C-alpha positions in Angstrom: -61.8 39.9 -60.5 -58.6 37.3 -59.9 -55.4 39.8 -59.6 -53.3 39.8 -62.6 -50.2 39.7 -60.3 -51.3 36.3 -58.9 -51.7 35.1 -62.7 -48.4 36.3 -63.8 -46.4 34.9 -60.8 -47.8 31.3 -61.3 -45.2 29.8 -63.7 -47.5 26.7 -64.1 -51.1 26.3 -63.6 -52.2 27.4 -59.8 -52.8 25.1 -57.5 -56.4 24.4 -56.6 -56.0 25.4 -52.9 -54.9 28.8 -54.3 -57.9 28.9 -56.5 -60.0 28.1 -53.7 -58.4 30.7 -51.5 -58.9 33.5 -54.0 -62.7 32.5 -54.5 -63.4 32.7 -51.0 -62.0 35.9 -50.5 -63.9 37.1 -53.6 -66.9 35.6 -51.9 -66.0 37.5 -48.7 -65.8 40.8 -50.7 -69.3 40.1 -52.2 -70.8 39.2 -48.7 -69.4 42.6 -47.4 -71.4 44.3 -50.6 -74.2 42.4 -49.9 -74.2 43.2 -46.0 -74.3 46.8 -47.3 -77.0 46.5 -49.4 -79.4 44.7 -47.5 -78.7 47.2 -44.4 -78.6 50.2 -46.7 -75.4 51.5 -45.2 -71.9 52.2 -46.6 -69.8 49.0 -47.4 -66.7 48.8 -45.1 -63.5 47.1 -46.2 -62.9 43.9 -45.1 -59.7 43.2 -42.8 -56.9 41.0 -44.3 -57.9 41.8 -47.9 -55.5 41.4 -50.9 -54.9 45.0 -52.5 -55.0 44.1 -55.9 -58.0 42.2 -55.8 -59.8 44.2 -53.6 -59.5 47.2 -56.0 -60.6 45.2 -58.8 -63.6 44.2 -57.0 -64.3 48.0 -56.2 -63.6 49.0 -59.7 -66.0 46.4 -61.0 -69.0 47.5 -58.4 -68.1 51.3 -59.5 -68.4 50.3 -63.3 -72.0 48.5 -62.7 -72.8 52.0 -60.8 -73.3 50.3 -57.5 -70.5 52.1 -55.7 -70.1 55.9 -55.8 -66.7 57.2 -56.8 -66.7 59.1 -53.3 -65.0 57.2 -50.5 -65.0 57.9 -46.6 -61.2 57.5 -46.6 -60.8 58.0 -42.7 -63.6 54.9 -42.3 -62.5 53.0 -45.4 -66.3 52.9 -46.4 -67.5 53.0 -49.8 -70.9 54.7 -50.6 -73.7 52.9 -52.1 -75.5 54.3 -55.2 -79.4 54.5 -55.6 -79.0 51.8 -58.2 -77.8 49.3 -55.8 -80.5 49.9 -53.4 -83.6 51.2 -55.2 -84.4 48.2 -57.4 -83.9 44.2 -57.4 -80.4 43.5 -57.7 -79.0 40.6 -59.9 -75.6 39.0 -59.6 -73.7 37.0 -62.1 -70.9 35.0 -60.7 -68.6 33.7 -63.8 -67.1 30.5 -62.7 -67.4 26.8 -63.7 -68.8 25.6 -60.0 -67.2 22.3 -61.0 -67.6 20.9 -57.6 -70.8 20.9 -55.5 -68.6 22.4 -52.6 -68.1 25.4 -54.8 -71.8 26.0 -55.5 -72.5 25.4 -51.8 -70.4 28.1 -50.8 -72.4 30.4 -53.0 -75.6 28.9 -52.0 -74.6 29.6 -48.1 -74.1 33.3 -49.2 -77.2 33.5 -50.7 -79.0 32.3 -47.9 -77.4 34.6 -45.5 
């Protein structure tokens, strides 16, 4: 889900701080999605989001049949599908989680 524009702009390998901020932003998106699932309500778009990364995240959720294609444009809300709320939800986060701090951020999200 990391934005292609970010990867293309980096002439050398991105700095760890850049990866960290993108990973934290992605976890924030995931938190918005999980809050919508647990409350069985539409998912709202977070403020201060990276447009390309947010669109990739939404596309990923739609591809997995977790979000409806219908969007409440006036409220910037996304409707969950029955798949998202009617059965157990398993998420796979594909990252190396090399440092304990990386794993701890995901752990904190899971506890919420």
